[in-house]
C-alpha positions as CSV (number, residue, x, y, z in Angstrom):
1,M,109.8,102.0,82.9
2,V,110.7,98.5,83.8
3,I,112.7,97.6,86.4
4,D,115.0,94.4,86.5
5,D,113.9,91.7,89.3
6,V,110.9,94.2,91.1
7,G,108.7,95.0,87.9
8,E,107.3,98.2,86.9
9,I,107.0,101.5,88.5
10,N,103.5,102.3,87.7
11,A,103.5,106.1,87.3
12,A,100.0,106.0,85.8
13,F,98.6,104.9,89.2
14,D,101.0,107.0,91.2
15,R,99.4,110.1,89.6
16,D,95.9,108.8,89.6
17,F,96.6,108.3,93.5
18,I,98.3,111.5,94.0
19,A,95.2,113.3,92.3
20,T,93.3,111.0,94.7
21,V,95.1,112.8,98.0
22,C,95.1,116.4,96.2
23,A,91.6,116.4,95.7
24,G,90.6,115.2,99.6
25,A,89.3,111.9,98.8
26,T,91.6,108.8,99.9
27,A,88.3,107.6,101.9
28,S,86.9,106.7,98.6
29,F,90.3,105.1,97.6
30,V,90.2,103.1,100.5
31,H,87.1,101.8,100.3
32,E,87.7,101.2,96.4
33,W,90.8,99.3,96.4
34,N,91.6,96.8,99.1
35,D,95.7,95.5,100.3
36,E,96.0,93.3,97.4
37,R,95.2,95.6,94.9
38,V,97.1,98.5,96.3
39,Y,100.6,95.8,96.4
40,V,99.7,94.9,92.8
41,D,98.9,98.2,90.9
42,A,101.5,100.1,93.5
43,G,104.2,97.6,93.0
44,N,107.5,98.4,95.1
45,G,105.6,101.4,96.4
46,A,102.6,99.8,98.0
47,Q,104.1,100.6,101.7
48,E,104.6,104.4,101.0
49,V,100.6,104.6,99.3
50,R,99.8,102.9,102.7
51,N,101.7,105.9,104.4
52,W,100.1,108.5,102.2
53,I,96.8,106.9,103.3
54,L,97.5,107.4,107.1
55,L,98.4,110.9,106.8
56,A,95.8,112.1,104.4
57,G,93.5,110.8,107.3
58,V,95.4,112.6,109.8
59,M,94.9,115.7,107.6
60,N,91.1,115.2,107.3
61,D,91.3,114.5,103.8
62,A,92.4,118.2,103.3
63,K,92.8,119.1,99.8
64,A,96.8,119.5,98.3
65,R,98.6,120.3,95.4
66,L,101.6,118.4,93.9
67,L,104.5,120.1,93.9
68,A,106.9,117.1,92.3
69,Y,106.6,113.9,91.0
70,E,109.2,111.7,89.0
71,P,109.4,107.8,89.0
72,V,112.8,107.3,90.5
73,R,114.8,104.2,88.7
74,E,117.5,104.1,91.5
75,W,114.8,104.0,94.4
76,L,112.6,101.4,92.3
77,T,109.6,103.8,93.0
78,G,107.8,106.6,91.8
79,T,108.3,109.7,94.4
80,G,105.9,112.2,95.1
81,I,105.8,116.0,96.8
82,I,102.8,117.6,98.2
83,A,101.8,120.4,99.8
84,F,98.3,120.0,102.2
85,N,96.4,123.6,101.8
């Protein structure tokens, strides 16, 4: 989905990242992805990705399950909801 002036919502990245969080594996994500790569791939949602990583760290990388995900054009980003186990 292309959004004028801000680029695409990268739903594939979002879903892969959410799967990483749900697997309790954000530590591997942090080691494999630098800040620039997150910004390029997550685009408008890059700051939110940083927030999710922080929360996953607080939760000691507990496993979680995806409750909902939707690319939301009006918000210029994908939106996901998870529940930690």
